[in-house]
ZADO-1210 file (C-alpha; in nm, 4 decimals, padded with zeros to 6 digits):
<atoms>
<atom x="-05.3976" y="-03.2057" z="-04.6674" code="MET" pos="1"/>
<atom x="-05.5005" y="-02.8174" z="-04.6573" code="THR" pos="2"/>
<atom x="-05.5722" y="-02.8456" z="-04.3179" code="ILE" pos="3"/>
<atom x="-05.2843" y="-03.0637" z="-04.1869" code="ALA" pos="4"/>
<atom x="-05.0433" y="-02.7901" z="-04.3429" code="ILE" pos="5"/>
<atom x="-05.2435" y="-02.5228" z="-04.1687" code="THR" pos="6"/>
<atom x="-05.2182" y="-02.6588" z="-03.8374" code="VAL" pos="7"/>
<atom x="-04.9059" y="-02.8011" z="-03.8890" code="VAL" pos="8"/>
<atom x="-04.7551" y="-02.4487" z="-03.9667" code="GLY" pos="9"/>
<atom x="-04.9209" y="-02.3372" z="-03.6662" code="MET" pos="10"/>
<atom x="-04.7708" y="-02.5652" z="-03.4715" code="LEU" pos="11"/>
<atom x="-04.3594" y="-02.4365" z="-03.6681" code="LEU" pos="12"/>
<atom x="-04.5072" y="-02.0509" z="-03.5187" code="ALA" pos="13"/>
<atom x="-04.5326" y="-02.1180" z="-03.1846" code="VAL" pos="14"/>
<atom x="-04.2261" y="-02.3114" z="-03.1819" code="ALA" pos="15"/>
<atom x="-03.9930" y="-02.0636" z="-03.3388" code="LEU" pos="16"/>
<atom x="-04.1844" y="-01.7910" z="-03.0492" code="LEU" pos="17"/>
<atom x="-04.1451" y="-02.0183" z="-02.8090" code="PHE" pos="18"/>
<atom x="-03.7854" y="-02.0156" z="-02.8798" code="ILE" pos="19"/>
<atom x="-03.7270" y="-01.6947" z="-02.9444" code="LEU" pos="20"/>
<atom x="-03.8124" y="-01.6277" z="-02.5361" code="ALA" pos="21"/>
<atom x="-03.6047" y="-01.8632" z="-02.4116" code="LEU" pos="22"/>
<atom x="-03.3067" y="-01.7557" z="-02.5728" code="LEU" pos="23"/>
<atom x="-03.4502" y="-01.4259" z="-02.4857" code="ARG" pos="24"/>
<atom x="-03.5294" y="-01.5287" z="-02.1488" code="SER" pos="25"/>
<atom x="-03.1247" y="-01.6323" z="-02.1393" code="HIS" pos="26"/>
<atom x="-02.9523" y="-01.3621" z="-02.2081" code="ALA" pos="27"/>
<atom x="-03.0869" y="-01.1719" z="-01.9805" code="GLU" pos="28"/>
<atom x="-03.0767" y="-01.4243" z="-01.7432" code="ILE" pos="29"/>
<atom x="-02.6484" y="-01.3981" z="-01.8156" code="LEU" pos="30"/>
<atom x="-02.6630" y="-01.0679" z="-01.8746" code="ARG" pos="31"/>
<atom x="-02.7951" y="-01.0132" z="-01.4166" code="ARG" pos="32"/>
<atom x="-02.4241" y="-01.2956" z="-01.3273" code="LEU" pos="33"/>
<atom x="-02.2270" y="-01.0623" z="-01.5481" code="ALA" pos="34"/>
<atom x="-02.3745" y="-00.7722" z="-01.3392" code="ALA" pos="35"/>
<atom x="-02.2998" y="-00.9194" z="-01.0407" code="LEU" pos="36"/>
<atom x="-01.9394" y="-01.0485" z="-01.0918" code="GLU" pos="37"/>
<atom x="-01.8915" y="-00.7781" z="-01.1981" code="ALA" pos="38"/>
<atom x="-02.0211" y="-00.6229" z="-00.8545" code="SER" pos="39"/>
<atom x="-01.7940" y="-00.8632" z="-00.6261" code="LEU" pos="40"/>
<atom x="-01.5149" y="-00.8598" z="-00.7467" code="ASP" pos="41"/>
<atom x="-01.2684" y="-00.5841" z="-00.7514" code="PRO" pos="42"/>
<atom x="-01.0092" y="-00.6484" z="-01.0208" code="ASP" pos="43"/>
<atom x="-01.3151" y="-00.6376" z="-01.2642" code="ARG" pos="44"/>
<atom x="-01.3918" y="-00.2938" z="-01.4912" code="ASP" pos="45"/>
<atom x="-01.7062" y="-00.1416" z="-01.5630" code="ASP" pos="46"/>
<atom x="-01.7226" y="-00.3312" z="-01.9250" code="GLY" pos="47"/>
<atom x="-01.7645" y="-00.6647" z="-01.7635" code="GLY" pos="48"/>
<atom x="-01.4277" y="-00.8182" z="-01.8509" code="SER" pos="49"/>
<atom x="-01.1632" y="-00.8761" z="-01.5940" code="ARG" pos="50"/>
<atom x="-00.8535" y="-00.6363" z="-01.5343" code="ARG" pos="51"/>
<atom x="-00.5187" y="-00.8174" z="-01.6414" code="THR" pos="52"/>
<atom x="-00.3104" y="-00.7318" z="-01.2558" code="PRO" pos="53"/>
<atom x="-00.0316" y="-00.5643" z="-01.2523" code="PRO" pos="54"/>
<atom x="00.3075" y="-00.7790" z="-01.2529" code="PRO" pos="55"/>
<atom x="00.4216" y="-00.8964" z="-00.9060" code="ALA" pos="56"/>
<atom x="00.7697" y="-00.7025" z="-00.8358" code="HIS" pos="57"/>
<atom x="00.9722" y="-00.5949" z="-00.5444" code="SER" pos="58"/>
<atom x="01.1440" y="-00.2754" z="-00.5339" code="SER" pos="59"/>
<atom x="01.3122" y="-00.0830" z="-00.2878" code="PRO" pos="60"/>
<atom x="01.1866" y="00.2037" z="-00.0619" code="PRO" pos="61"/>
<atom x="01.1565" y="00.4794" z="-00.2762" code="ASN" pos="62"/>
<atom x="01.1211" y="00.8259" z="-00.1666" code="GLY" pos="63"/>
<atom x="00.8010" y="00.9093" z="-00.2168" code="ALA" pos="64"/>
<atom x="00.5928" y="01.0140" z="00.0481" code="GLY" pos="65"/>
<atom x="00.8833" y="00.9243" z="00.2955" code="ALA" pos="66"/>
<atom x="00.9527" y="01.1664" z="00.5761" code="GLY" pos="67"/>
<atom x="00.6378" y="01.3177" z="00.5797" code="GLY" pos="68"/>
<atom x="00.2983" y="01.2619" z="00.8717" code="ALA" pos="69"/>
<atom x="00.1867" y="00.9342" z="00.9032" code="ALA" pos="70"/>
<atom x="-00.2332" y="01.0876" z="00.8349" code="ALA" pos="71"/>
<atom x="-00.4268" y="00.8852" z="01.1077" code="ASP" pos="72"/>
<atom x="-00.6907" y="00.5826" z="00.9973" code="ILE" pos="73"/>
<atom x="-01.0275" y="00.5424" z="01.0414" code="SER" pos="74"/>
<atom x="-01.2302" y="00.2100" z="00.9821" code="GLY" pos="75"/>
<atom x="-01.2933" y="-00.0576" z="01.0077" code="GLN" pos="76"/>
<atom x="-01.2101" y="-00.4097" z="01.1914" code="THR" pos="77"/>
<atom x="-01.4021" y="-00.7259" z="01.0104" code="LEU" pos="78"/>
<atom x="-01.6465" y="-00.8142" z="01.2965" code="ALA" pos="79"/>
<atom x="-01.7262" y="-00.4382" z="01.1889" code="GLY" pos="80"/>
<atom x="-01.6350" y="-00.2607" z="01.5314" code="ALA" pos="81"/>
<atom x="-01.5310" y="00.1356" z="01.4535" code="PRO" pos="82"/>
<atom x="-01.1130" y="00.1346" z="01.4638" code="VAL" pos="83"/>
<atom x="-00.8725" y="00.4284" z="01.4981" code="GLN" pos="84"/>
<atom x="-00.5077" y="00.4220" z="01.4093" code="LEU" pos="85"/>
<atom x="-00.3186" y="00.7658" z="01.5626" code="THR" pos="86"/>
<atom x="00.0329" y="00.7996" z="01.5036" code="PHE" pos="87"/>
<atom x="00.1908" y="01.1011" z="01.6451" code="GLY" pos="88"/>
<atom x="00.5423" y="01.1448" z="01.8293" code="ALA" pos="89"/>
<atom x="00.5096" y="00.8783" z="02.1165" code="GLY" pos="90"/>
<atom x="00.2967" y="00.5796" z="01.8590" code="SER" pos="91"/>
<atom x="00.4662" y="00.2544" z="01.8035" code="PRO" pos="92"/>
<atom x="00.6758" y="00.1641" z="01.4520" code="ARG" pos="93"/>
<atom x="00.4035" y="-00.0331" z="01.2646" code="THR" pos="94"/>
<atom x="00.4339" y="-00.1613" z="00.9631" code="LEU" pos="95"/>
<atom x="00.1226" y="-00.1173" z="00.7091" code="LEU" pos="96"/>
<atom x="00.0202" y="-00.3918" z="00.4747" code="ALA" pos="97"/>
<atom x="-00.2082" y="-00.2457" z="00.1823" code="PHE" pos="98"/>
<atom x="-00.3931" y="-00.5877" z="00.0383" code="MET" pos="99"/>
<atom x="-00.6923" y="-00.7320" z="-00.0838" code="GLY" pos="100"/>
<atom x="-00.8789" y="-01.0379" z="-00.2167" code="THR" pos="101"/>
<atom x="-00.8785" y="-00.9436" z="-00.5177" code="GLY" pos="102"/>
<atom x="-00.5124" y="-00.8513" z="-00.5756" code="CYS" pos="103"/>
<atom x="-00.3091" y="-01.1302" z="-00.7505" code="HIS" pos="104"/>
<atom x="00.0461" y="-00.9903" z="-00.6230" code="ALA" pos="105"/>
<atom x="-00.1388" y="-01.0530" z="-00.3156" code="CYS" pos="106"/>
<atom x="-00.1989" y="-01.4253" z="-00.2804" code="VAL" pos="107"/>
<atom x="00.1894" y="-01.6257" z="-00.1403" code="PRO" pos="108"/>
<atom x="00.1879" y="-01.2395" z="00.1242" code="LEU" pos="109"/>
<atom x="-00.1210" y="-01.3896" z="00.2819" code="TRP" pos="110"/>
<atom x="-00.0630" y="-01.7856" z="00.2584" code="ASP" pos="111"/>
<atom x="00.2574" y="-01.6706" z="00.4684" code="GLU" pos="112"/>
<atom x="00.0196" y="-01.4794" z="00.6996" code="LEU" pos="113"/>
<atom x="-00.1449" y="-01.8222" z="00.7653" code="ARG" pos="114"/>
<atom x="00.1099" y="-02.0221" z="00.8846" code="HIS" pos="115"/>
<atom x="00.3097" y="-01.8175" z="01.1515" code="GLU" pos="116"/>
<atom x="00.4227" y="-01.4641" z="01.2294" code="PRO" pos="117"/>
<atom x="00.6070" y="-01.2807" z="00.9572" code="VAL" pos="118"/>
<atom x="00.9334" y="-01.1078" z="00.9962" code="PRO" pos="119"/>
<atom x="00.8854" y="-00.6593" z="01.0684" code="THR" pos="120"/>
<atom x="01.1709" y="-00.4286" z="01.0614" code="PRO" pos="121"/>
<atom x="01.3114" y="-00.3416" z="01.3930" code="ALA" pos="122"/>
<atom x="00.9851" y="-00.6022" z="01.5206" code="GLY" pos="123"/>
<atom x="00.7176" y="-00.3503" z="01.4016" code="ALA" pos="124"/>
<atom x="00.3415" y="-00.4181" z="01.4574" code="ARG" pos="125"/>
<atom x="00.1819" y="-00.5253" z="01.1290" code="LEU" pos="126"/>
<atom x="-00.1666" y="-00.3902" z="01.0470" code="VAL" pos="127"/>
<atom x="-00.3228" y="-00.5528" z="00.7842" code="VAL" pos="128"/>
<atom x="-00.5405" y="-00.2412" z="00.4990" code="VAL" pos="129"/>
<atom x="-00.7817" y="-00.2701" z="00.3362" code="THR" pos="130"/>
<atom x="-01.0574" y="-00.1856" z="00.0733" code="LYS" pos="131"/>
<atom x="-01.3865" y="-00.1020" z="00.2883" code="GLY" pos="132"/>
<atom x="-01.6456" y="-00.3608" z="00.3182" code="PRO" pos="133"/>
<atom x="-01.8050" y="-00.2416" z="-00.0374" code="ASP" pos="134"/>
<atom x="-01.5371" y="-00.2957" z="-00.2540" code="ARG" pos="135"/>
<atom x="-01.4171" y="-00.6183" z="-00.0434" code="GLU" pos="136"/>
<atom x="-01.5563" y="-00.9533" z="-00.0367" code="ARG" pos="137"/>
<atom x="-01.6304" y="-01.0549" z="00.3406" code="LEU" pos="138"/>
<atom x="-01.6336" y="-01.3710" z="00.3353" code="ALA" pos="139"/>
<atom x="-01.2795" y="-01.4482" z="00.1304" code="ARG" pos="140"/>
<atom x="-01.0939" y="-01.1806" z="00.3844" code="LEU" pos="141"/>
<atom x="-01.2297" y="-01.3427" z="00.6873" code="LEU" pos="142"/>
<atom x="-01.1015" y="-01.6843" z="00.5717" code="GLU" pos="143"/>
<atom x="-00.7698" y="-01.5079" z="00.4576" code="LEU" pos="144"/>
<atom x="-00.6952" y="-01.3332" z="00.7296" code="ALA" pos="145"/>
<atom x="-00.5412" y="-01.5370" z="01.0205" code="PRO" pos="146"/>
<atom x="-00.6827" y="-01.4161" z="01.3866" code="ALA" pos="147"/>
<atom x="-00.3991" y="-01.2963" z="01.5554" code="TRP" pos="148"/>
<atom x="-00.3304" y="-01.0358" z="01.2324" code="VAL" pos="149"/>
<atom x="-00.5122" y="-00.6642" z="01.2282" code="ASP" pos="150"/>
<atom x="-00.6911" y="-00.6080" z="00.9909" code="VAL" pos="151"/>
<atom x="-00.7958" y="-00.2401" z="00.9642" code="VAL" pos="152"/>
<atom x="-01.0635" y="-00.1732" z="00.6107" code="MET" pos="153"/>
<atom x="-01.1258" y="00.1880" z="00.4919" code="SER" pos="154"/>
<atom x="-01.1016" y="00.3844" z="00.1922" code="ASN" pos="155"/>
<atom x="-01.0383" y="00.6409" z="00.2889" code="GLN" pos="156"/>
<atom x="-00.6698" y="00.5143" z="00.4630" code="ALA" pos="157"/>
<atom x="-00.5920" y="00.4413" z="00.0117" code="TRP" pos="158"/>
<atom x="-00.6206" y="00.7660" z="-00.1218" code="SER" pos="159"/>
<atom x="-00.4017" y="00.9477" z="00.2381" code="ASP" pos="160"/>
<atom x="-00.1582" y="00.7417" z="00.1167" code="PHE" pos="161"/>
<atom x="-00.2092" y="00.7453" z="-00.2155" code="SER" pos="162"/>
<atom x="-00.1804" y="00.3860" z="-00.2659" code="ILE" pos="163"/>
<atom x="-00.2323" y="00.2961" z="-00.6141" code="SER" pos="164"/>
<atom x="-00.0967" y="-00.0638" z="-00.6795" code="SER" pos="165"/>
<atom x="-00.0895" y="-00.3603" z="-00.4557" code="THR" pos="166"/>
<atom x="00.1055" y="-00.5023" z="-00.2245" code="PRO" pos="167"/>
<atom x="00.1636" y="-00.1672" z="-00.0730" code="HIS" pos="168"/>
<atom x="00.4179" y="-00.0974" z="00.2564" code="PHE" pos="169"/>
<atom x="00.4127" y="00.1906" z="00.4512" code="VAL" pos="170"/>
<atom x="00.6694" y="00.1998" z="00.7511" code="LEU" pos="171"/>
<atom x="00.5886" y="00.3922" z="01.0406" code="VAL" pos="172"/>
<atom x="00.7972" y="00.5709" z="01.2552" code="ASP" pos="173"/>
<atom x="00.7715" y="00.8094" z="01.5600" code="GLY" pos="174"/>
<atom x="00.4159" y="00.9250" z="01.3339" code="GLY" pos="175"/>
<atom x="00.6418" y="01.0081" z="01.0411" code="GLU" pos="176"/>
<atom x="00.6394" y="00.7814" z="00.6918" code="ILE" pos="177"/>
<atom x="01.0076" y="00.6498" z="00.7415" code="ALA" pos="178"/>
<atom x="00.9822" y="00.3890" z="00.4317" code="GLY" pos="179"/>
<atom x="00.7755" y="00.2675" z="00.1304" code="ARG" pos="180"/>
<atom x="00.7770" y="00.0438" z="-00.1362" code="GLY" pos="181"/>
<atom x="00.6851" y="-00.3021" z="-00.2574" code="SER" pos="182"/>
<atom x="00.8227" y="-00.6709" z="-00.2361" code="ALA" pos="183"/>
<atom x="00.6844" y="-01.0451" z="-00.3132" code="THR" pos="184"/>
<atom x="00.7326" y="-01.1162" z="00.0574" code="SER" pos="185"/>
<atom x="00.7912" y="-01.0533" z="00.3804" code="TRP" pos="186"/>
<atom x="01.1493" y="-01.0980" z="00.4352" code="ALA" pos="187"/>
<atom x="01.1861" y="-00.9038" z="00.1556" code="GLN" pos="188"/>
<atom x="01.0201" y="-00.5797" z="00.1948" code="ILE" pos="189"/>
<atom x="01.1843" y="-00.6160" z="00.5717" code="THR" pos="190"/>
<atom x="01.5806" y="-00.6149" z="00.4360" code="ALA" pos="191"/>
<atom x="01.4637" y="-00.3625" z="00.1517" code="PHE" pos="192"/>
<atom x="01.3196" y="-00.0887" z="00.4687" code="LEU" pos="193"/>
<atom x="01.6069" y="-00.2552" z="00.7433" code="ASN" pos="194"/>
<atom x="01.8679" y="-00.0917" z="00.4571" code="ASP" pos="195"/>
<atom x="01.6994" y="00.2469" z="00.4124" code="ALA" pos="196"/>
<atom x="01.6030" y="00.2678" z="00.7676" code="GLN" pos="197"/>
<atom x="01.9905" y="00.1880" z="00.8003" code="ASP" pos="198"/>
<atom x="02.1406" y="00.3733" z="00.5596" code="ASP" pos="199"/>
<atom x="01.9461" y="00.6911" z="00.6793" code="ASP" pos="200"/>
<atom x="02.1169" y="00.6611" z="01.0033" code="ARG" pos="201"/>
<atom x="02.4741" y="00.7054" z="00.7979" code="ILE" pos="202"/>
<atom x="02.3493" y="00.9833" z="00.6540" code="HIS" pos="203"/>
<atom x="02.2218" y="01.1924" z="00.9507" code="ARG" pos="204"/>
<atom x="02.5466" y="00.9963" z="01.1225" code="ALA" pos="205"/>
<atom x="02.7312" y="01.1719" z="00.8852" code="ARG" pos="206"/>
<atom x="02.6416" y="01.4218" z="00.8668" code="ALA" pos="207"/>
<atom x="02.5579" y="01.4772" z="01.2819" code="LEU" pos="208"/>
<atom x="02.9979" y="01.4508" z="01.2636" code="GLY" pos="209"/>
<atom x="03.0103" y="01.7036" z="01.0038" code="THR" pos="210"/>
<atom x="02.8468" y="01.9681" z="01.2817" code="ASP" pos="211"/>
<atom x="03.0148" y="01.8609" z="01.5676" code="ALA" pos="212"/>
<atom x="03.3825" y="01.8902" z="01.4260" code="ARG" pos="213"/>
<atom x="03.2520" y="02.2377" z="01.3036" code="ALA" pos="214"/>
<atom x="03.1374" y="02.3187" z="01.6880" code="ASP" pos="215"/>
<atom x="03.4953" y="02.1955" z="01.7986" code="ARG" pos="216"/>
<atom x="03.7088" y="02.4204" z="01.5681" code="ALA" pos="217"/>
<atom x="03.4892" y="02.7022" z="01.6317" code="GLU" pos="218"/>
<atom x="03.5025" y="02.6496" z="02.0421" code="ARG" pos="219"/>
<atom x="03.9552" y="02.5796" z="01.9751" code="ALA" pos="220"/>
<atom x="03.9197" y="02.8639" z="01.7717" code="LEU" pos="221"/>
<atom x="03.8083" y="03.0587" z="02.0901" code="ALA" pos="222"/>
<atom x="03.9684" y="03.0044" z="02.3920" code="ASN" pos="223"/>
<atom x="04.2845" y="03.0376" z="02.1689" code="ALA" pos="224"/>
<atom x="04.1292" y="03.3761" z="02.0937" code="GLY" pos="225"/>
<atom x="04.0622" y="03.3754" z="01.7794" code="ILE" pos="226"/>
<atom x="03.7072" y="03.5136" z="01.6359" code="GLY" pos="227"/>
<atom x="03.5553" y="03.5149" z="01.4053" code="PRO" pos="228"/>
<atom x="03.7643" y="03.8168" z="01.2291" code="ASP" pos="229"/>
<atom x="04.1192" y="03.6763" z="01.3193" code="ASP" pos="230"/>
<atom x="04.3326" y="03.8119" z="01.0101" code="PRO" pos="231"/>
<atom x="04.5257" y="03.5771" z="01.0851" code="SER" pos="232"/>
<atom x="04.2353" y="03.3896" z="00.8913" code="LEU" pos="233"/>
<atom x="04.3138" y="03.5674" z="00.6418" code="PHE" pos="234"/>
<atom x="04.6018" y="03.5209" z="00.5264" code="PRO" pos="235"/>
<atom x="04.5707" y="03.5988" z="00.1068" code="SER" pos="236"/>
<atom x="04.5254" y="03.9491" z="00.3103" code="ARG" pos="237"/>
<atom x="04.8081" y="03.9558" z="00.5106" code="LEU" pos="238"/>
<atom x="04.9814" y="03.9542" z="00.2453" code="GLU" pos="239"/>
<atom x="04.8202" y="04.2020" z="00.0817" code="ALA" pos="240"/>
<atom x="04.9071" y="04.4425" z="00.3585" code="GLY" pos="241"/>
<atom x="05.2575" y="04.2461" z="00.3327" code="ASP" pos="242"/>
<atom x="05.2924" y="04.4183" z="-00.0589" code="ASP" pos="243"/>
</atoms>
């Protein structure tokens, strides 16, 4: 009887050790899977929890960065070939769309791209700029991006253009940043950027009109023999002289 109890106790002890070893192995597997998932998912923070994406919103191009020179972009294509976009005075109008595979607000924009060519401001060339291959899920990107869309993968571009959230759009015209902003559809961002360009043209025309009127007035006075210091231009001085 005593021997039987001893044997059963030893078997229970062995079974307990086996269970503990199994649990420890299971915990190690889960830890490694979590670390692997975090490295593949740009929407997860260093602690392994998923970051809450910013709510999708639309806003007209703000003045931040508008009017400055656009930095050239160096990166690589989806096929891994090196590529560089150079923006200068003679460069074509280009709409840079900063998007990624981990951006939830970018999903409808990717969907629109797959169905048909999207509108751009004044027919601007469209270039999608993603993070580098070390920060993106390349297989997912190949699935999302249609063949007709130019895609440049570049971490440096996001830094040069001060991109802090996605999706974000930057319109480059003649080497200068003509406008920037965010939206939930291609038609929306195109309308915003077109409005911004129209407003800019109106302001420039008004300023030019004011300068032109001043020039015409000066030429007319000069033709009449009236110079900048002519007494007739200062009636208050004539009245003071009469006194």
